[in-house]
N, C-alpha and C positions, 0 to 999 in steps of 0.2 A: 503493499499499500504506499503510495508516495506520501511524502510530508505536505501539509495543508497549513500554511500559515496564514494570521490574520495581517491586515495591513501594517500595523506598527512592528510587527516582528519583521515582515517582508522588508520594509524600508530600512529597518537597522541591518539586515543581512546584505543588502544590496546598495547601501548607501555609497560605500567606496567605487562601484564598479559601473553605476548606471542609474539614470533616473528611471524608476521604476513605478507603475501604477497597476493597482489590481482593479479589473471592473468586472462589473456584473454584467447580464445579457443586455446589450444595446438595442437590438430590436428581435423579431419573431424569429428572423431567417439568418441573422448572423450574431455568434455568441462570442465576444472578445474575451478572452480569458486573462491575458496580460498584456501590458505596454510597457516596451523596455527602450528607452530613448526615442520615444514615438513611432515604434515598429509594433503593429500588431501581431499578435499571436492567439489563434483561436481556430475553432471549428468552423469554416465556412459553410453558409447554407444550411444552417440548422445541425443536426447533430448526427447525420447518417454519413459516415465514412469519408468526410472530405477534411482537408488539412489545408489552413491558408497561413502562411508568415508574410506579412507585408502590407502596407496601407493600402485597403480596398482590394485585395487580392480575394478573389472568388467572391465578391461582394452581392452578387445576385444569383447566387446557386439556389435553387427551389426545391429540394428534394421532396417536399412536401407535394408537391404539385406533380410528381412522379417523374423527376429527373435531377440531373445534377448530383450524381452519387459517384463515390470511388475516385475523388479527384484530387489531385496536389498541386497546390500554387504556391511558389516562393518567390516574392519580388513585388514590388510597388506594381499595382495594377493587373497583375499576373492573373490571367482569366477572370477577370473582373466583369465581363459582359456574359458569362456562362449562365444559361436558364435551365438547360437539360442534357447538354452533353454529359457522358460517363468515362470514367476511366481515362482521363486526360493527367498529363505532369507538364506543368509549365514551369521552368526555372530561369528567372530573369526580369528586368524591369521590362513591363509591357509584353512579356511573352504570351502569346496568343490572346491579346487583349480584347479582341474583337469575336472570339469563338463564342456563339451562342448555344449549337446544338452538335456540334461536331463531336464525336467519340473516338477513344483510341489514339489520340494523337500525343506525340512527347516534343517539347520544344524547350531546348536548353541554350539560353543567351538573349541577350537584350534584342527585343522586336523581332525575335524568331517567330515564324507562323502568325505575325501581328494582324493581317488583314482576314486571316482564315475565320468564316462564321459557320459553316456546316461540313467542311471536307473532313475524311475521316480516315484514320489508318497512315498519318503521316510522321515522319521522324524529321526534325529540323535541330541542327546541333551547329550552334556558331552565331554571332551576331549577325542579324538580319537575313538569316537564311529562310528560305520561302516566303519571304515577307509579303509579296501581292498575291499569293495563291489563296483565294477565296473561297472556292468550291472543290478543288482538286483532292484526290485522294490516293493514298497508298505511294506517294513519293517520298523520297529519301535525299536529305540536303544536309551534307558534313562541309563546313569550312565557311569562313565569312563571306558574306553574300551570296553564297551558292544558291541557284535557282531562284533569285529575289526578284526578277521580273516576272516570272511566270503568273500569267493573268487569269482573270475568272473564265471558268469554262469547263464543261465536261471533258474536254478534249486534253486535260492536263493530267492526266492519271499514269501512275508507273514508271515516273522518271526517277533517275538515281544520279546525284551530282555529288561527287569527292573531291574535295579541294578547294582552295579560296578561289572565288569567283568562277566557278565551274559552273557551265550553262548561265551564266548570269544574265545573258541577253536573249534566252530561250524565254518565249511568251505561250507557246503553244505546241504541243505534242504530246505524243503516247509512248512510252517505253523507251525514251532517249537514255543513253548513259554516257558520263563523262567523266574521266578520272585525271584531274590534274596536279 
């Protein structure tokens, strides 16, 4: 069983390391458990297997409406627009910031998959990877700006780009592979 401290005890323990604030439920959908140096640590979107660390991360997840479960968001605004997507991982400031219903995505890096709204099964690792892919699915991009120009459309599925700037100018296509 974890130790549970009241505010006075917590402040005494943390005084030397950080500005801490224990917070109770702030709304029915997001429960902030702790704020350290202005960073929220909470169960995002209710209490059903979501984890959020960062200001406004997972702020709109709504598992009580049948979606937004089993997601992890770490970073300011990571997965903040999510309403019904499931099993997403977003790490980095603005990672998957516009994703609303896309599921099974992994985005690691600032602005990774940031325009995605409904695409699923994507892996974006690195700053700005798969940035403009709004609906594409089953794409893999690894490296700064890899596949960052891929536009909206159902014809943007199954592309693989490994290396900085790989397929950086690719806007449409299925099954492209580039390693640089």
